[in-house]
C-alpha positions as CSV (number, residue, x, y, z in Angstrom):
1,X,-18.6,22.7,200.6
2,X,-15.7,23.5,198.4
3,X,-15.5,27.2,197.9
4,X,-15.5,26.7,193.9
5,X,-18.8,24.7,194.4
6,X,-20.4,27.0,196.2
7,X,-19.4,29.8,193.4
8,X,-21.6,27.7,191.0
9,X,-24.1,27.3,193.2
10,X,-24.9,30.6,194.2
11,X,-24.2,31.4,190.6
12,X,-27.2,28.8,189.4
13,X,-29.6,30.4,192.7
14,X,-28.9,33.4,190.7
15,X,-30.3,32.4,187.8
16,X,-27.0,32.9,185.8
17,X,-25.2,31.1,183.3
18,X,-21.2,31.2,183.4
19,X,-21.3,33.4,180.5
20,X,-23.9,35.5,181.9
21,X,-21.6,35.9,185.4
22,X,-18.5,36.2,183.0
23,X,-19.8,38.9,181.7
24,X,-20.9,40.9,184.8
25,X,-17.9,40.3,186.3
26,X,-15.9,40.9,183.5
27,X,-13.3,37.5,183.3
28,X,-13.9,34.9,180.4
29,X,-16.2,32.1,180.4
30,X,-12.6,29.6,181.0
31,X,-11.7,31.9,183.9
32,X,-14.7,31.2,186.2
33,X,-14.9,27.9,184.8
34,X,-11.6,27.4,186.9
35,X,-13.1,29.1,190.0
36,X,-15.6,26.8,189.7
37,X,-13.6,23.7,189.3
38,X,-11.1,25.0,192.1
39,X,-8.0,25.2,190.1
40,X,-8.0,29.0,190.3
41,X,-7.3,30.4,194.1
42,X,-10.0,32.8,195.6
43,X,-8.5,36.6,196.0
44,X,-10.1,39.7,197.4
45,X,-10.5,41.2,194.7
46,X,-12.2,37.9,193.1
47,X,-14.2,38.0,195.9
48,X,-15.5,41.4,195.9
49,X,-16.5,41.4,192.2
50,X,-18.2,38.1,192.6
51,X,-20.4,39.6,195.9
52,X,-21.9,42.7,193.6
53,X,-22.9,40.5,190.8
54,X,-24.3,38.1,193.0
55,X,-25.9,40.8,195.9
56,X,-24.4,39.1,198.5
57,X,-21.8,40.3,201.5
58,X,-18.4,39.1,200.3
59,X,-18.3,36.8,203.1
60,X,-21.8,35.6,202.7
61,X,-19.9,33.9,199.7
62,X,-17.3,31.6,201.7
63,X,-18.3,28.5,203.4
64,X,-19.5,29.5,206.5
65,X,-18.9,26.4,208.2
66,X,-15.4,26.8,208.2
67,X,-15.0,30.9,208.7
68,X,-17.3,31.5,211.1
69,X,-15.7,33.0,214.6
70,X,-18.4,34.3,216.4
71,X,-16.5,33.2,220.3
72,X,-17.8,30.3,222.1
73,X,-16.2,30.2,225.3
74,X,-13.4,27.3,225.6
75,X,-13.5,26.6,221.8
76,X,-10.5,28.0,220.1
77,X,-10.2,25.5,217.8
78,X,-12.2,27.1,214.6
79,X,-9.7,29.5,214.0
80,X,-9.0,29.7,209.6
81,X,-7.8,32.1,207.6
82,X,-8.9,32.9,203.7
83,X,-7.7,35.1,200.8
84,X,-4.3,35.6,202.2
85,X,-1.9,38.2,200.4
86,X,1.8,38.5,201.0
87,X,3.7,41.7,201.5
88,X,5.9,40.1,199.2
89,X,5.5,37.2,196.7
90,X,7.9,34.4,197.5
91,X,7.5,30.4,197.7
92,X,9.3,30.7,201.0
93,X,6.4,31.8,202.9
94,X,4.6,29.3,202.8
95,X,6.5,27.5,204.8
96,X,5.4,29.7,207.4
97,X,1.9,30.4,206.5
98,X,0.3,27.0,208.5
99,X,2.3,28.1,211.4
100,X,2.1,31.8,212.0
101,X,-1.8,31.1,211.5
102,X,-1.7,28.3,214.3
103,X,0.6,30.7,216.6
104,X,-1.9,33.9,216.5
105,X,-5.0,31.7,216.6
106,X,-4.6,31.8,220.5
107,X,-4.2,36.0,219.9
108,X,-7.0,36.0,218.3
109,X,-9.8,34.2,220.4
110,X,-8.0,36.5,223.4
111,X,-8.8,39.7,222.0
112,X,-12.4,38.7,220.7
113,X,-13.6,37.5,224.4
114,X,-11.6,40.8,225.8
115,X,-14.0,42.8,223.3
116,X,-17.1,40.3,223.7
117,X,-16.2,41.0,227.9
118,X,-15.9,45.2,227.9
119,X,-18.7,45.2,225.0
120,X,-16.1,47.2,222.9
121,X,-16.2,45.4,219.2
122,X,-15.2,46.8,216.0
123,X,-17.0,46.0,212.9
124,X,-14.5,46.7,209.7
125,X,-16.3,48.6,207.2
126,X,-14.5,49.4,203.8
127,X,-14.6,52.6,203.1
128,X,-13.8,52.4,199.5
129,X,-16.0,49.0,198.8
130,X,-17.3,50.6,195.3
131,X,-13.8,51.9,193.8
132,X,-12.7,49.4,191.2
133,X,-8.8,49.6,190.4
134,X,-7.4,49.7,187.2
135,X,-4.9,52.2,186.7
136,X,-3.0,55.0,189.3
137,X,-5.2,57.5,189.4
138,X,-7.8,55.1,190.8
139,X,-5.5,54.1,193.7
140,X,-5.1,58.3,194.3
141,X,-9.0,58.9,194.4
142,X,-9.6,55.7,196.7
143,X,-6.8,57.1,199.3
144,X,-8.7,60.4,198.7
145,X,-11.9,58.8,199.3
146,X,-10.0,56.9,202.7
147,X,-8.6,59.7,203.9
148,X,-11.9,62.4,204.1
149,X,-13.7,59.1,205.5
150,X,-11.3,58.7,208.5
151,X,-11.1,62.6,208.8
152,X,-7.5,62.5,208.3
153,X,-7.6,65.7,206.0
154,X,-3.6,66.0,204.7
155,X,-2.3,65.1,208.0
156,X,0.9,62.5,208.5
157,X,-1.0,59.4,209.8
158,X,1.4,59.3,213.3
159,X,0.4,56.4,214.0
160,X,-1.0,53.6,211.0
161,X,-1.4,50.4,213.1
162,X,-3.1,52.8,215.7
163,X,-5.3,53.8,213.2
164,X,-5.9,50.1,211.9
165,X,-7.0,48.5,214.8
166,X,-9.6,51.1,215.9
167,X,-10.9,50.3,212.3
168,X,-11.6,47.0,213.2
169,X,-8.6,45.1,211.5
170,X,-6.5,42.8,214.0
171,X,-2.9,43.1,213.7
172,X,-0.5,40.3,214.8
173,X,3.2,40.1,215.1
174,X,5.1,37.2,214.5
175,X,9.0,36.6,214.7
176,X,10.3,34.7,211.4
177,X,13.4,34.9,209.7
178,X,14.1,38.4,207.4
179,X,12.3,36.8,204.5
180,X,9.3,36.7,206.2
181,X,7.6,40.5,205.9
182,X,3.8,40.2,206.2
183,X,0.8,38.5,204.8
184,X,-3.0,39.8,205.4
185,X,-6.1,37.6,204.9
186,X,-9.8,37.6,206.4
187,X,-10.5,35.3,209.3
188,X,-14.5,35.1,208.6
189,X,-15.5,39.1,208.7
190,X,-12.6,39.7,210.6
191,X,-9.4,41.4,208.7
192,X,-6.2,40.4,209.7
193,X,-2.7,41.4,208.9
194,X,-0.1,39.8,210.2
195,X,3.9,41.9,210.3
196,X,7.1,40.3,211.1
197,X,8.2,42.3,214.4
198,X,12.0,41.4,213.1
199,X,12.6,43.8,211.2
200,X,13.1,47.1,213.1
201,X,12.6,49.6,210.5
202,X,9.8,51.6,211.9
203,X,8.8,53.6,208.2
204,X,9.0,50.0,206.6
205,X,6.7,48.6,209.2
206,X,4.6,51.6,208.3
207,X,4.8,51.4,204.7
208,X,4.1,47.2,204.9
209,X,1.1,47.6,207.2
210,X,-0.8,49.9,204.7
211,X,0.4,47.8,201.7
212,X,-1.5,45.0,203.3
213,X,-4.5,47.3,203.8
214,X,-4.7,47.7,200.0
215,X,-5.0,43.8,199.5
216,X,-7.4,44.0,202.5
217,X,-9.7,46.8,200.6
218,X,-9.0,47.5,197.1
219,X,-11.0,45.7,194.1
220,X,-8.6,45.4,191.4
221,X,-9.7,45.1,188.0
222,X,-6.5,43.3,187.1
223,X,-5.3,39.8,187.5
224,X,-1.7,40.8,187.1
225,X,0.0,40.1,190.5
226,X,3.1,42.2,189.9
227,X,1.1,45.1,188.8
228,X,-1.7,44.2,191.7
229,X,1.8,44.8,193.9
230,X,2.8,48.0,192.2
231,X,-0.5,49.3,193.5
232,X,-0.6,48.2,196.6
233,X,2.9,49.6,197.2
234,X,1.5,52.9,195.5
235,X,-1.4,53.0,197.3
236,X,1.0,52.7,201.2
237,X,3.0,55.8,199.8
238,X,-0.3,58.0,198.8
239,X,-1.5,56.8,202.3
240,X,1.6,58.3,204.0
241,X,2.7,61.2,201.8
242,X,-0.9,63.2,200.6
243,X,0.0,64.0,197.0
244,X,-0.9,67.9,198.0
245,X,1.9,67.7,200.3
246,X,4.8,66.8,197.8
247,X,3.3,69.2,195.7
248,X,4.4,72.1,198.5
249,X,7.6,70.9,198.2
250,X,7.8,70.7,194.4
251,X,6.7,73.6,191.9
252,X,7.6,74.1,188.4
253,X,10.2,76.7,189.4
254,X,12.4,74.1,191.0
255,X,14.3,71.4,189.7
256,X,15.1,69.5,193.0
257,X,15.7,68.8,196.8
258,X,17.9,68.9,199.3
259,X,18.6,65.9,201.2
260,X,17.7,67.8,204.2
261,X,14.3,68.4,202.6
262,X,13.8,64.3,202.4
263,X,15.0,64.3,205.8
264,X,13.0,66.4,207.3
265,X,9.8,64.9,204.9
266,X,10.7,61.4,206.2
267,X,11.4,62.5,209.7
268,X,7.6,64.0,209.5
269,X,5.2,61.4,207.9
270,X,7.3,58.3,208.6
271,X,8.0,57.2,205.0
272,X,12.0,56.2,203.8
273,X,13.3,58.6,201.4
274,X,13.7,56.1,199.2
275,X,9.9,55.7,199.2
276,X,9.5,59.4,198.6
277,X,11.3,59.2,195.3
278,X,9.1,57.0,194.1
279,X,6.2,58.6,195.1
280,X,7.4,62.1,193.3
281,X,8.1,59.8,190.2
282,X,4.3,57.9,190.5
283,X,2.6,61.7,191.0
284,X,5.0,62.4,187.6
285,X,6.6,65.7,188.9
286,X,10.0,64.2,188.0
287,X,10.7,61.9,184.9
288,X,12.6,58.7,184.8
289,X,15.6,60.3,183.9
290,X,15.6,62.4,187.3
291,X,14.5,59.1,189.0
292,X,17.7,56.8,188.4
293,X,19.6,60.3,189.1
294,X,18.0,60.6,192.8
295,X,18.2,56.9,192.7
296,X,22.2,56.9,192.3
297,X,22.5,60.0,195.2
298,X,20.5,57.9,197.7
299,X,22.9,54.8,197.0
300,X,25.9,57.1,196.9
301,X,24.3,58.5,200.7
302,X,24.0,54.4,202.1
303,X,27.1,53.6,200.7
304,X,29.1,56.6,202.2
305,X,27.5,55.4,205.9
306,X,25.4,58.2,205.6
307,X,22.6,56.9,208.8
308,X,21.2,60.1,209.8
309,X,18.8,60.1,207.3
310,X,15.7,61.9,209.2
311,X,14.6,59.5,212.2
312,X,10.7,58.6,212.7
313,X,9.7,58.3,216.5
314,X,7.0,56.3,216.1
315,X,6.7,52.7,217.4
316,X,3.7,51.0,215.1
317,X,3.2,48.0,217.7
318,X,-0.3,46.6,218.5
319,X,-1.9,48.2,221.3
320,X,-5.3,47.5,221.2
321,X,-5.3,44.3,223.0
322,X,-3.3,45.6,226.1
323,X,-5.4,49.3,226.2
324,X,-8.3,46.9,226.7
325,X,-7.1,44.5,229.3
326,X,-6.0,48.2,231.8
327,X,-9.5,49.8,230.8
328,X,-11.4,46.2,232.0
329,X,-9.3,46.0,235.1
330,X,-9.9,49.7,236.2
331,X,-13.5,49.4,235.1
332,X,-16.2,48.9,237.7
333,X,-19.1,47.1,236.4
334,X,-22.7,47.7,238.0
335,X,-22.4,45.8,240.9
336,X,-19.4,48.1,241.6
337,X,-16.5,44.9,240.5
338,X,-14.0,45.5,238.2
339,X,-15.2,44.4,234.3
340,X,-12.2,42.1,234.5
341,X,-10.5,40.3,237.0
342,X,-6.5,40.1,237.3
343,X,-7.2,36.6,237.2
344,X,-9.2,36.7,234.0
345,X,-6.7,39.4,232.8
346,X,-3.6,37.1,233.4
347,X,-5.5,34.2,231.7
348,X,-5.9,36.0,228.4
349,X,-2.8,37.9,228.5
350,X,-0.2,35.0,229.3
351,X,0.6,37.0,232.5
352,X,1.6,36.2,235.8
353,X,-1.2,37.8,238.0
354,X,1.9,39.4,239.9
355,X,2.8,40.7,236.1
356,X,-0.7,41.9,235.5
357,X,-0.6,43.8,239.2
358,X,2.5,45.5,238.9
359,X,1.9,46.7,235.0
360,X,-1.8,47.8,235.5
361,X,-2.8,48.0,238.9
362,X,-3.3,51.5,240.1
363,X,-2.5,53.5,236.8
364,X,-5.9,54.8,236.1
365,X,-6.6,58.5,237.2
366,X,-10.4,59.1,238.6
367,X,-12.5,61.5,239.4
368,X,-13.6,62.6,242.5
């Protein structure tokens, strides 16, 4: 069933008129009508809002016939993604969409199969499902909730991708032209982020990954794409650099900050200097005039080829698949055999058995 028709059916099953459904969701009647007629694309924040009114899980709304992705041995043809959001909205990205989805489908099913073999599945839970975002302060509140629930405190996030993989988000890399940055979406109930491996800037990769996380989990009470993108950027900056940390660097008695201090913040928190400056502006620690002055100086530093802008030494690569692979090869089952044979590991990873043995063989530490 088409998604628009399913929305209409679920609304009617709930005994709601279009007007009532519009009132409860906060959209206009014409807006709801366009959804039901398939004339408006369903985004994640729309889905979250509808699910709350209909008292369903978001993915109970989506047509289960096209999004049921429980692993079925030998069947890798049912992969699809919904609610795709891009890091930077460009029509050129659409050219890559189907190609990217097809290219990651095998990797998706391979890690799902590996998790089943290892009995190590992580079901993603949205930590801010009850927070609605309509203003900048809501973004800061959402970040505070996430940092508390994920036990991050005020500390730097050493490895963003590792953190999100351990929360149940599947992250994949592709190699595409620089015009493509990233996108996110859902495969059934599994959140997915796809990153362009071409970009070597680790700080940008961290920011981009968290920007996509915002698309996946935040419920925006607006339908202005540019504003949503700004809120996603705000979220990424806030996750990387908690507000209290900045307040420790800036106070009412200081009028500025040195380049060396900015470098040290970048190196410690893995966030670009420009993103730090924007974060300071967002928190209203500086005004627009000061921002433009700092931005001009930043541009001058760049033009003078001052490349020593404080390096962040993280890697930010998806690791969960190969971590599980190594664990399976070096962990015995009840019969005393490895949970994962070299042959199966080679099949799942598209590596040769020789390469599997060279990379993972005999590299575990055992207790006597």
